[in-house]
C-alpha positions in Angstrom: -32.8 -0.8 20.3 -28.4 -0.8 19.8 -28.9 -4.1 18.8 -31.2 -4.3 16.5 -29.5 -0.9 15.1 -26.5 -2.9 14.7 -28.2 -5.5 12.7 -29.7 -2.9 10.4 -26.1 -1.3 9.6 -24.6 -4.9 9.2 -27.3 -5.7 6.5 -26.9 -2.3 5.1 -23.4 -3.0 4.6 -23.9 -6.5 3.4 -26.0 -5.2 0.8 -23.6 -2.8 -0.3 -20.8 -5.3 -0.5 -23.3 -7.4 -2.4 -24.2 -5.1 -5.0 -20.3 -3.6 -5.6 -19.7 -7.5 -6.1 -22.1 -7.6 -8.8 -21.1 -4.7 -10.4 -17.7 -5.9 -10.4 -18.6 -9.0 -12.0 -20.4 -7.0 -14.8 -17.5 -5.1 -15.8 -15.2 -8.4 -15.7 -18.1 -10.0 -17.9 -18.4 -7.2 -20.3 -14.8 -7.7 -20.6 -14.4 -11.1 -21.2 -17.6 -10.4 -24.0 -15.6 -7.8 -25.4 -12.3 -9.9 -25.9 -14.5 -12.6 -27.8 -16.4 -10.4 -29.7 -13.3 -8.5 -30.8 -11.7 -12.0 -31.9 -14.8 -13.2 -33.4 -15.2 -9.9 -36.2 -11.3 -9.8 -36.3 -11.4 -9.6 -40.0 -13.6 -6.3 -39.6 -12.1 -4.9 -36.1 -8.8 -4.9 -37.1 -7.0 -1.9 -39.2 -4.8 -3.7 -40.6 -4.0 -7.4 -42.3 -1.7 -9.0 -39.0 1.1 -10.3 -41.7 1.4 -6.7 -43.4 5.3 -5.9 -42.8 6.7 -2.5 -43.4 10.5 -2.2 -42.4 10.3 1.3 -42.6 7.9 1.4 -39.8 9.6 -1.0 -37.5 9.2 -0.1 -33.1 7.1 2.6 -33.3 5.7 3.3 -30.3 2.3 3.1 -28.4 0.2 5.8 -29.6 1.9 6.6 -32.9 -0.7 7.6 -35.2 -2.0 4.6 -37.3 -0.5 2.3 -35.0 -2.2 2.6 -31.5 -0.2 -0.3 -29.6 2.9 0.2 -31.9 4.6 -1.4 -34.5 6.6 -4.6 -34.0 10.7 -5.9 -35.8 8.8 -5.9 -38.9 6.6 -3.3 -38.7 3.2 -5.2 -38.2 0.9 -3.4 -36.6 0.8 -4.7 -32.5 -3.2 -4.0 -32.1 -3.8 -5.9 -35.5 -1.6 -8.7 -34.4 -3.5 -8.9 -31.1 -6.7 -9.3 -32.3 -6.0 -12.2 -34.8 -3.8 -13.4 -32.0 -7.1 -13.8 -29.4 -9.1 -16.3 -32.2 -5.8 -18.7 -31.5 -5.9 -18.4 -28.1 -9.5 -18.1 -27.1 -10.2 -21.0 -29.5 -7.9 -23.0 -28.5 -8.9 -22.6 -24.7 -12.6 -22.8 -25.0 -12.3 -25.8 -27.6 -9.7 -27.6 -25.1 -11.7 -26.9 -21.9 -15.7 -28.1 -23.6 -13.7 -31.3 -24.9 -11.8 -32.0 -21.6 -15.9 -31.4 -19.8 -17.2 -33.6 -22.3 -15.1 -36.5 -21.7 -13.9 -35.7 -18.0 -17.4 -35.5 -17.0 -18.9 -39.0 -18.9 -16.2 -41.0 -17.5 -16.7 -39.5 -14.0 -20.4 -40.1 -14.3 -20.0 -43.7 -15.5 -17.0 -44.4 -12.7 -19.0 -42.8 -10.0 -22.4 -44.4 -10.8 -21.2 -48.3 -11.9 -17.8 -48.6 -9.8 -16.2 -52.0 -10.3 -14.4 -52.6 -12.9 -15.5 -49.3 -14.9 -14.4 -47.4 -11.6 -10.7 -48.9 -11.3 -10.0 -49.1 -15.2 -11.4 -45.0 -15.1 -9.1 -44.4 -12.1 -6.1 -46.4 -13.7 -6.2 -43.9 -16.4 -6.6 -41.0 -14.6 -3.6 -41.5 -12.3 -1.6 -42.4 -15.4 -1.9 -39.4 -16.9 -1.5 -37.0 -13.8 1.6 -39.2 -13.2 2.9 -38.1 -16.5 4.9 -34.3 -17.2 2.6 -31.9 -18.9 5.8 -30.5 -20.6 7.4 -34.4 -21.4 3.7 -35.5 -22.8 3.8 -31.3 -24.8 7.2 -32.3 -26.1 6.3 -35.6 -27.4 2.4 -35.1 -28.7 4.6 -32.2 -30.9 7.7 -34.4 -32.1 5.4 -36.9 -33.3 2.3 -35.0 -34.8 3.7 -31.3 -35.0 3.0 -27.9 -33.7 -0.6 -26.9 -34.8 -3.6 -26.0 -33.7 -5.6 -28.7 -33.7 -2.6 -31.3 -32.0 -2.3 -28.6 -29.0 -5.8 -29.0 -28.3 -5.5 -32.8 -28.2 -3.2 -32.2 -26.2 -4.7 -30.0 -23.8 -8.0 -32.3 -23.6 -5.5 -35.1 -22.5 -4.1 -33.3 -19.6 -7.6 -31.3 -18.8 -10.1 -34.4 -18.5 -8.8 -35.8 -15.4 -10.0 -33.3 -13.4 -13.0 -33.3 -14.3 -13.6 -36.9 -14.2 -12.4 -36.9 -10.5 -14.9 -34.1 -9.6 -18.1 -35.9 -11.4 -17.0 -39.3 -9.9 -16.9 -37.5 -6.3 -20.3 -36.2 -6.7 -21.8 -38.9 -8.1 -21.2 -41.4 -5.4 -22.7 -38.8 -3.1 -25.7 -38.5 -5.0 -26.6 -42.1 -5.3 -27.5 -42.8 -2.1 -29.8 -39.9 -2.3 -33.6 -40.2 -2.1 -34.6 -39.5 -5.6 -31.8 -41.7 -6.9 -32.3 -44.7 -4.8 -36.0 -43.9 -5.6 -35.6 -44.2 -9.4 -33.3 -47.3 -9.3 -36.2 -49.0 -7.3 -39.1 -47.8 -9.9 -36.9 -49.4 -12.9 -36.0 -46.3 -14.4 -33.7 -47.0 -17.3 -29.7 -46.3 -15.9 -29.1 -44.2 -18.8 -32.4 -41.7 -17.9 -30.8 -41.8 -14.5 -27.4 -40.8 -15.3 -28.2 -37.7 -17.5 -31.9 -36.8 -16.1 -31.1 -37.3 -12.5 -27.9 -37.5 -11.5 -26.0 -35.2 -14.1 -28.3 -32.1 -13.3 -27.1 -32.3 -10.3 -23.7 -31.6 -10.6 -24.0 -29.1 -13.5 -23.1 -25.7 -10.9 -19.9 -27.8 -10.2 -18.9 -28.7 -13.8 -19.9 -24.7 -14.9 -17.5 -23.9 -12.2 -14.5 -26.1 -13.5 -15.3 -24.6 -16.8 -14.8 -21.3 -16.2 -11.7 -21.4 -14.3 -10.2 -24.8 -16.4 -10.6 -22.3 -19.6 -8.4 -19.7 -17.8 -6.0 -22.6 -17.3 -5.9 -23.8 -20.8 -4.9 -20.2 -22.0 -1.6 -19.9 -20.0 -1.5 -23.5 -21.1 -1.7 -22.6 -24.3 0.4 -19.5 -24.2 3.4 -21.1 -22.2 3.3 -24.2 -25.0 3.5 -21.3 -27.6 6.6 -19.3 -25.9 8.0 -22.7 -25.9 7.8 -23.0 -29.5 5.4 -25.6 -29.1 2.3 -23.9 -30.4 1.1 -22.8 -33.4 1.8 -20.2 -35.1 3.6 -17.4 -38.6 4.4 -14.6 -40.0 0.7 -14.2 -40.6 -1.1 -15.7 -37.4 0.6 -16.5 -34.2 -1.0 -16.7 -30.6 0.0 -14.4 -27.6 2.3 -16.6 -26.6 3.9 -16.8 -29.1 3.7 -12.9 -29.6 5.4 -12.9 -26.2 7.8 -15.2 -27.2 9.2 -13.0 -30.1 8.8 -9.7 -28.3 11.2 -10.4 -25.3 14.5 -10.2 -27.6 13.6 -6.6 -27.9 12.5 -5.3 -24.5 15.4 -3.1 -24.4 14.8 -1.3 -27.3 10.8 -2.1 -27.7 9.3 -2.8 -24.4 5.6 -2.6 -25.9 6.1 -5.7 -28.4 6.1 -8.0 -25.8 4.4 -6.2 -22.9 0.9 -5.8 -25.1 0.4 -9.8 -25.7 1.5 -10.3 -21.8 -1.2 -7.4 -20.9 -3.9 -9.1 -23.2 -3.0 -12.7 -21.3 -3.0 -11.1 -18.2 -6.4 -9.4 -18.0 -8.7 -12.0 -19.8 -6.7 -15.0 -17.6 -7.9 -12.7 -14.4 -11.3 -11.8 -15.8 -12.2 -14.9 -16.2 -11.0 -16.7 -13.1 -12.3 -13.8 -11.1 -16.0 -14.8 -12.9 -15.3 -18.2 -11.9 -14.9 -17.3 -7.9 -18.1 -15.7 -8.1 -19.6 -18.7 -9.6 -18.2 -20.8 -7.3 -19.6 -18.6 -4.1 -23.0 -18.4 -6.1 -23.5 -21.9 -6.6 -22.0 -23.8 -3.7 -24.7 -23.8 -0.8 -21.3 -24.1 1.7 -20.2 -20.6 0.5 -22.7 -18.7 0.3 -22.8 -16.1 3.7 
Protein backbone atom coordinates (compact mmCIF):
# COMPACT_ATOMS: atom_id res chain seq x y z
CA UNK A 1 0.00 0.00 0.00
CA UNK A 2 2.79 2.39 0.92
CA UNK A 3 4.62 1.60 -2.32
CA UNK A 4 1.47 2.19 -4.39
CA UNK A 5 0.82 5.49 -2.61
CA UNK A 6 4.39 6.71 -3.17
CA UNK A 7 4.23 5.61 -6.80
CA UNK A 8 0.99 7.56 -7.34
CA UNK A 9 2.50 10.62 -5.65
CA UNK A 10 5.56 10.39 -7.89
CA UNK A 11 3.38 10.17 -10.99
CA UNK A 12 1.37 13.20 -9.87
CA UNK A 13 4.57 15.17 -9.33
CA UNK A 14 5.81 14.21 -12.80
CA UNK A 15 2.50 15.30 -14.36
CA UNK A 16 2.70 18.65 -12.54
CA UNK A 17 6.30 19.18 -13.70
CA UNK A 18 5.42 18.24 -17.30
CA UNK A 19 2.40 20.55 -17.30
CA UNK A 20 4.46 23.41 -15.86
CA UNK A 21 7.17 22.80 -18.47
CA UNK A 22 4.61 22.88 -21.28
CA UNK A 23 3.15 26.13 -19.97
CA UNK A 24 6.64 27.66 -19.88
CA UNK A 25 7.21 26.52 -23.47
CA UNK A 26 3.92 28.11 -24.52
CA UNK A 27 5.07 31.40 -22.96
CA UNK A 28 8.41 31.37 -24.79
CA UNK A 29 6.70 30.27 -28.01
CA UNK A 30 4.30 33.23 -27.75
CA UNK A 31 7.24 35.54 -27.04
CA UNK A 32 9.09 34.37 -30.16
CA UNK A 33 5.91 34.68 -32.24
CA UNK A 34 5.43 38.22 -30.90
CA UNK A 35 8.96 39.19 -31.94
CA UNK A 36 8.41 37.78 -35.42
CA UNK A 37 4.97 39.34 -35.94
CA UNK A 38 6.07 42.78 -34.73
CA UNK A 39 9.13 42.64 -37.00
CA UNK A 40 7.07 41.63 -40.03
CA UNK A 41 4.55 44.42 -39.49
CA UNK A 42 7.14 46.98 -38.36
CA UNK A 43 5.96 49.82 -40.65
CA UNK A 44 2.48 49.63 -39.10
CA UNK A 45 3.54 48.89 -35.51
CA UNK A 46 6.43 51.30 -34.97
CA UNK A 47 5.29 54.69 -33.60
CA UNK A 48 7.94 56.63 -35.57
CA UNK A 49 10.15 56.29 -38.60
CA UNK A 50 13.41 54.79 -37.25
CA UNK A 51 15.47 57.40 -39.10
CA UNK A 52 13.62 60.45 -37.80
CA UNK A 53 16.06 62.65 -35.86
CA UNK A 54 15.29 65.34 -33.30
CA UNK A 55 18.39 66.74 -31.62
CA UNK A 56 16.16 68.59 -29.16
CA UNK A 57 14.96 65.20 -27.86
CA UNK A 58 18.38 63.58 -27.38
CA UNK A 59 18.75 61.02 -24.59
CA UNK A 60 15.18 61.13 -23.37
CA UNK A 61 14.84 58.41 -20.68
CA UNK A 62 12.42 55.47 -20.89
CA UNK A 63 8.74 56.09 -20.08
CA UNK A 64 8.96 59.60 -21.47
CA UNK A 65 5.54 60.49 -22.97
CA UNK A 66 5.68 59.63 -26.66
CA UNK A 67 8.91 57.62 -26.28
CA UNK A 68 8.29 54.49 -24.22
CA UNK A 69 11.90 53.25 -24.38
CA UNK A 70 13.51 56.68 -24.67
CA UNK A 71 15.65 58.14 -27.45
CA UNK A 72 19.28 57.86 -28.55
CA UNK A 73 22.07 60.39 -29.21
CA UNK A 74 20.33 61.69 -32.34
CA UNK A 75 16.87 61.86 -30.80
CA UNK A 76 15.64 58.75 -32.64
CA UNK A 77 12.90 56.73 -30.95
CA UNK A 78 14.45 53.55 -29.51
CA UNK A 79 11.27 51.47 -29.69
CA UNK A 80 10.93 52.17 -33.41
CA UNK A 81 14.60 51.40 -34.00
CA UNK A 82 14.29 48.12 -32.07
CA UNK A 83 11.24 47.05 -34.06
CA UNK A 84 12.89 47.76 -37.41
CA UNK A 85 16.23 46.40 -36.18
CA UNK A 86 14.49 43.13 -35.35
CA UNK A 87 13.64 42.74 -39.04
CA UNK A 88 17.35 42.71 -39.88
CA UNK A 89 18.53 40.52 -37.00
CA UNK A 90 15.74 37.94 -37.29
CA UNK A 91 15.78 37.88 -41.11
CA UNK A 92 19.55 37.35 -41.21
CA UNK A 93 19.35 34.60 -38.58
CA UNK A 94 16.42 32.85 -40.27
CA UNK A 95 17.76 32.92 -43.84
CA UNK A 96 21.24 31.92 -42.70
CA UNK A 97 20.13 28.91 -40.65
CA UNK A 98 17.65 27.70 -43.28
CA UNK A 99 20.26 27.87 -46.06
CA UNK A 100 22.84 26.23 -43.78
CA UNK A 101 20.35 23.47 -43.03
CA UNK A 102 19.52 22.84 -46.69
CA UNK A 103 23.17 22.74 -47.82
CA UNK A 104 24.48 20.83 -44.81
CA UNK A 105 21.66 18.28 -44.80
CA UNK A 106 22.02 17.60 -48.53
CA UNK A 107 25.79 17.14 -48.31
CA UNK A 108 25.43 15.02 -45.17
CA UNK A 109 22.93 12.74 -46.93
CA UNK A 110 25.25 12.30 -49.89
CA UNK A 111 28.34 11.68 -47.77
CA UNK A 112 26.63 9.20 -45.46
CA UNK A 113 24.79 7.23 -48.14
CA UNK A 114 27.34 7.00 -50.95
CA UNK A 115 30.57 7.07 -48.93
CA UNK A 116 33.82 6.62 -50.81
CA UNK A 117 35.21 9.61 -52.70
CA UNK A 118 32.08 11.70 -52.12
CA UNK A 119 32.37 11.17 -48.37
CA UNK A 120 36.09 11.99 -48.40
CA UNK A 121 35.60 15.23 -50.36
CA UNK A 122 32.73 16.45 -48.17
CA UNK A 123 34.62 15.57 -44.99
CA UNK A 124 37.63 17.46 -46.31
CA UNK A 125 35.43 20.51 -47.00
CA UNK A 126 33.99 20.31 -43.47
CA UNK A 127 37.43 20.05 -41.86
CA UNK A 128 38.81 22.97 -43.90
CA UNK A 129 35.89 25.19 -42.97
CA UNK A 130 36.04 24.26 -39.28
CA UNK A 131 39.79 24.92 -39.21
CA UNK A 132 39.34 28.45 -40.61
CA UNK A 133 38.90 31.10 -37.84
CA UNK A 134 35.43 32.65 -38.01
CA UNK A 135 36.57 36.23 -37.33
CA UNK A 136 39.27 36.02 -40.00
CA UNK A 137 36.72 34.61 -42.44
CA UNK A 138 34.29 37.41 -41.57
CA UNK A 139 36.88 40.13 -42.12
CA UNK A 140 37.92 38.55 -45.43
CA UNK A 141 34.34 38.36 -46.72
CA UNK A 142 33.52 41.93 -45.68
CA UNK A 143 36.72 43.29 -47.25
CA UNK A 144 36.08 41.45 -50.53
CA UNK A 145 32.30 41.77 -50.80
CA UNK A 146 31.51 44.70 -48.49
CA UNK A 147 29.28 44.95 -45.38
CA UNK A 148 25.75 44.12 -46.52
CA UNK A 149 22.88 41.97 -45.32
CA UNK A 150 23.32 39.48 -48.18
CA UNK A 151 27.05 39.13 -47.56
CA UNK A 152 26.55 38.54 -43.84
CA UNK A 153 24.04 35.78 -44.67
CA UNK A 154 26.58 34.22 -47.05
CA UNK A 155 29.23 34.36 -44.33
CA UNK A 156 26.96 32.75 -41.73
CA UNK A 157 25.92 30.01 -44.19
CA UNK A 158 29.57 29.23 -44.92
CA UNK A 159 30.23 28.84 -41.20
CA UNK A 160 26.96 27.06 -40.39
CA UNK A 161 26.49 24.21 -42.88
CA UNK A 162 29.28 21.88 -41.58
CA UNK A 163 27.43 21.25 -38.32
CA UNK A 164 24.41 19.96 -40.24
CA UNK A 165 26.58 17.90 -42.59
CA UNK A 166 28.40 16.13 -39.74
CA UNK A 167 25.22 15.36 -37.82
CA UNK A 168 23.22 14.10 -40.82
CA UNK A 169 26.16 12.03 -42.09
CA UNK A 170 26.37 10.18 -38.76
CA UNK A 171 22.59 9.63 -38.78
CA UNK A 172 22.65 8.27 -42.34
CA UNK A 173 25.52 5.91 -41.54
CA UNK A 174 23.42 4.36 -38.76
CA UNK A 175 20.26 4.25 -40.91
CA UNK A 176 21.93 2.49 -43.85
CA UNK A 177 21.98 -0.80 -41.94
CA UNK A 178 18.35 -0.56 -40.80
CA UNK A 179 15.98 -3.19 -42.21
CA UNK A 180 13.64 -0.96 -44.21
CA UNK A 181 16.58 0.74 -45.99
CA UNK A 182 18.23 -2.59 -46.84
CA UNK A 183 14.87 -3.90 -48.09
CA UNK A 184 14.45 -0.85 -50.33
CA UNK A 185 17.93 -1.34 -51.76
CA UNK A 186 17.32 -5.07 -52.30
CA UNK A 187 14.06 -4.46 -54.18
CA UNK A 188 15.75 -1.99 -56.52
CA UNK A 189 14.21 1.27 -55.30
CA UNK A 190 16.07 4.23 -56.92
CA UNK A 191 18.77 5.76 -54.74
CA UNK A 192 17.19 9.21 -54.83
CA UNK A 193 13.92 7.83 -53.54
CA UNK A 194 15.70 5.90 -50.78
CA UNK A 195 17.56 9.01 -49.65
CA UNK A 196 14.69 11.50 -49.73
CA UNK A 197 11.69 9.24 -48.99
CA UNK A 198 13.15 6.75 -46.51
CA UNK A 199 16.28 8.20 -44.89
CA UNK A 200 15.61 11.96 -44.82
CA UNK A 201 12.29 11.75 -42.87
CA UNK A 202 14.09 9.78 -40.15
CA UNK A 203 16.58 12.62 -39.69
CA UNK A 204 13.89 15.32 -39.52
CA UNK A 205 13.82 15.51 -35.72
CA UNK A 206 17.58 16.07 -35.52
CA UNK A 207 17.42 18.70 -38.25
CA UNK A 208 14.56 20.50 -36.48
CA UNK A 209 16.46 20.67 -33.19
CA UNK A 210 19.63 21.87 -34.92
CA UNK A 211 17.64 24.49 -36.86
CA UNK A 212 16.11 25.84 -33.67
CA UNK A 213 19.34 26.01 -31.68
CA UNK A 214 21.27 27.23 -34.73
CA UNK A 215 18.81 30.10 -35.21
CA UNK A 216 19.84 31.50 -31.83
CA UNK A 217 23.52 31.10 -32.73
CA UNK A 218 23.01 32.97 -35.99
CA UNK A 219 21.34 35.88 -34.19
CA UNK A 220 24.28 36.11 -31.78
CA UNK A 221 26.80 35.85 -34.64
CA UNK A 222 25.07 38.62 -36.61
CA UNK A 223 24.95 40.81 -33.50
CA UNK A 224 28.66 40.19 -32.84
CA UNK A 225 29.61 41.04 -36.43
CA UNK A 226 27.48 44.19 -36.37
CA UNK A 227 28.97 45.17 -33.02
CA UNK A 228 32.43 44.94 -34.62
CA UNK A 229 31.27 47.11 -37.52
CA UNK A 230 31.16 44.25 -40.03
CA UNK A 231 27.38 44.03 -40.36
CA UNK A 232 24.66 45.92 -42.24
CA UNK A 233 23.04 49.11 -41.00
CA UNK A 234 22.99 52.89 -41.17
CA UNK A 235 21.26 55.98 -39.83
CA UNK A 236 17.82 54.70 -40.84
CA UNK A 237 17.97 50.94 -40.26
CA UNK A 238 20.31 49.22 -37.82
CA UNK A 239 20.41 45.70 -36.50
CA UNK A 240 20.37 45.09 -32.75
CA UNK A 241 24.12 44.44 -32.73
CA UNK A 242 24.89 47.78 -34.38
CA UNK A 243 22.51 49.57 -31.99
CA UNK A 244 24.39 47.94 -29.11
CA UNK A 245 27.70 49.14 -30.54
CA UNK A 246 26.37 52.69 -30.99
CA UNK A 247 25.02 52.80 -27.45
CA UNK A 248 28.13 51.55 -25.67
CA UNK A 249 29.72 55.01 -25.84
CA UNK A 250 26.84 56.55 -23.89
CA UNK A 251 26.47 54.09 -21.00
CA UNK A 252 27.43 56.74 -18.45
CA UNK A 253 24.82 59.28 -19.59
CA UNK A 254 22.14 57.13 -21.26
CA UNK A 255 22.30 53.48 -20.19
CA UNK A 256 19.07 52.62 -22.04
CA UNK A 257 20.55 53.22 -25.51
CA UNK A 258 22.68 50.07 -25.24
CA UNK A 259 20.58 48.18 -22.70
CA UNK A 260 17.40 47.94 -24.78
CA UNK A 261 18.93 46.23 -27.83
CA UNK A 262 20.96 44.05 -25.46
CA UNK A 263 17.77 42.92 -23.71
CA UNK A 264 16.14 42.22 -27.09
CA UNK A 265 19.04 39.96 -28.09
CA UNK A 266 19.08 38.18 -24.72
CA UNK A 267 15.34 37.50 -24.62
CA UNK A 268 15.01 36.18 -28.19
CA UNK A 269 18.13 34.01 -27.92
CA UNK A 270 17.10 32.66 -24.51
CA UNK A 271 13.58 31.91 -25.77
CA UNK A 272 14.82 30.11 -28.88
CA UNK A 273 17.40 28.10 -26.93
CA UNK A 274 14.85 26.97 -24.34
CA UNK A 275 12.42 26.03 -27.10
CA UNK A 276 15.19 24.13 -28.89
CA UNK A 277 16.07 22.20 -25.72
CA UNK A 278 12.40 21.31 -25.30
CA UNK A 279 12.22 20.06 -28.90
CA UNK A 280 15.33 17.94 -28.30
CA UNK A 281 13.90 16.38 -25.16
CA UNK A 282 10.58 15.68 -26.88
CA UNK A 283 11.98 14.27 -30.11
CA UNK A 284 14.99 12.30 -28.87
CA UNK A 285 13.88 8.94 -27.39
CA UNK A 286 17.12 8.65 -25.41
CA UNK A 287 16.28 11.82 -23.46
CA UNK A 288 12.68 10.93 -22.66
CA UNK A 289 11.86 10.07 -19.08
